[in-house]
N, C-alpha and C positions, 0 to 999 in steps of 0.2 A: 833197503829202507829200514829194516828192523835194527840193524847195527847202528845206523845214523841216529835213530830215535833213542836207543839205549845210550849212545855216546852223548847225545844232547842232555839226557836226564842226568848222567854222571857229571857232565861239565857244569850243569846248573845246580849240582848238589841237592837234587830233589830226592826225597826219601822213598817211602813205600808207595808204589804206583801200580795201578792196573792199566794195561795198555790194550786198546782194541786194535787188533791186526787182522785184516782180511775177514772181518765179520765175526771173529771169535775173541773172547777175552782171555788174555794170557797174563797171569800175575807175575810181575817181575819185582823181586825184592832187591832194592838197591839202597838199603839203609847204610849210609856212610857216616852220618853223624846224628845222634839222638840227643835230646835235651831233657829226657824224663828225670834223670837223677838231679840235674841242676834245677829243674822246675820244682821238684818235690822239696829240695832243700830251700829254695826261695820261698815257697808256700809256707813251709814250716817256720821260717824266720818271721814272715809277715803275720802269719796266724798267731804266733806267740806274742808279738807286740800287741795285736788287737785284743787277744784274750786277756793279757795282763791288764790292759786298759779297762776292759769290761769287768774284770774282778774288782778293780778299785771302784768303778761306778756302782757296783753292787755291795760295796762295803766289805769286801773280802780282802783284808790286809794281813791275815794271819799266816799266809804262805804264798810262795811264788808259783808261777806256772809249772816249772819243772817238778816242784814238790807236789803240786796238784795232780800230776800224772801218777805219782806213786799213791797218793790218797785215793784217786779215782779207782785204781785197782783194788785197794783195800776196802773201799765202800762196796764194791761188788763182791769181794771175797775176803772178809776180815779174818784174822787169825790164820795166816799162812806163813810158811817158812820163807826165809830170806832167799833160798834157791828158787822157790816157786815165784816169789815176787820179782826176782831178777828176770826170770823167763817171761813173765807176763808183761813186764814193763819194757823189756828189751835192753835194760841197762846192765852194764858190766857189774859184777859183784862188788868190785872196789869202789866204783862210783856210787852204787846203791848204798853201800855201807856208810860212806861219808854223808850222804844225804839223809840216811836214817838217823845218824848221830845228831844232825841238826834238827830233824823233826822230833826226835826224842827230847832233846834239850829244850825245845820250845813247847813241849807238852802235847804234841799231836799223836804220838805213838809210844808204845812201850814194848820192850822185848821180854819174852818169857821162854823158858826152856820147855821143850816138848815133854809131855808127861810120860811118853813111852820110850823116847830116845833123847837123853839129856844133851847129846851133842848137837841136836837140831834146835835152832833158835827160831821162834815164831814171832811174828809182828802183829800187834793188835792196835786198833785205834782207841784213843781215849774217848770218853763220852762227849767231851767238848767238841772234838773233831767230828764225831758222828753227827752232831747237831748242825755242822756247817754244810752237810751234804745237800740239803734242799737249795740253799743259795748257790752252791757250785753247780748243781743241776740246771738251775735257771740260766746261769751264764753259759753253760754248755749248749743248752737249747737255743739261746740267742746266737751263739757262735755258729751253730749248724745252719741257722737261717741265712746268715751272711755267707757262709761257705757254699751252700747249695742254691743260692739265689739264681733263678733262671733255669734250673734243672728240673726235668720231669722226674717222677718216681722211678721210671724205667732207667733213665740216665744215671740216677744215683745208684741204683742197684748194680748196673753194669760197671760203673766207675769203681765202686767198692769191691766188686768181684775181681777186677783187674788189679786193684791195690793188694788184695789178698794173694793173688798169683805172684806179684812182685815180692811180697813179704815172704812167701814160701820159698821162692827162688833164692832170696838173700839168706834166709835162715838155713837152707840146705847147703849153701856155699860156705857158711861160717864155720 
């Protein structure tokens, strides 16, 4: 009977299951196909479109969503090196450098040399961009409400713990 049940689960491409056999619970891991990466990618795309729309509704036209992620990190930790900014945003240095060029050209950030090591370039926000943080935070709070609609606090905490695990796994693999 056990082999028939496992075969049935495999035939029907059912993922992770706990099977009750003879009054005991036996965990059988049969993950043949997962959708986590696809779902995260799809969520990112949809969330990005909604977030951009919310930015426009709140009168934020000065930067796009991708640039907003860089500014978000800088609002939390202004005056950091490009290397540290790359690490905190998860962007490759080459991608980050070109985005910083555009942010600098549009007057959102400026580069300065580190006072102790002139080879290190630090990124700082302009005063104008610091003043945009409140509106951006309002949009972020609104987006969080949409994102977690129907979630309990415990579900949010558990979900974010699992996302951190995935992030650590991916970071370790990189």
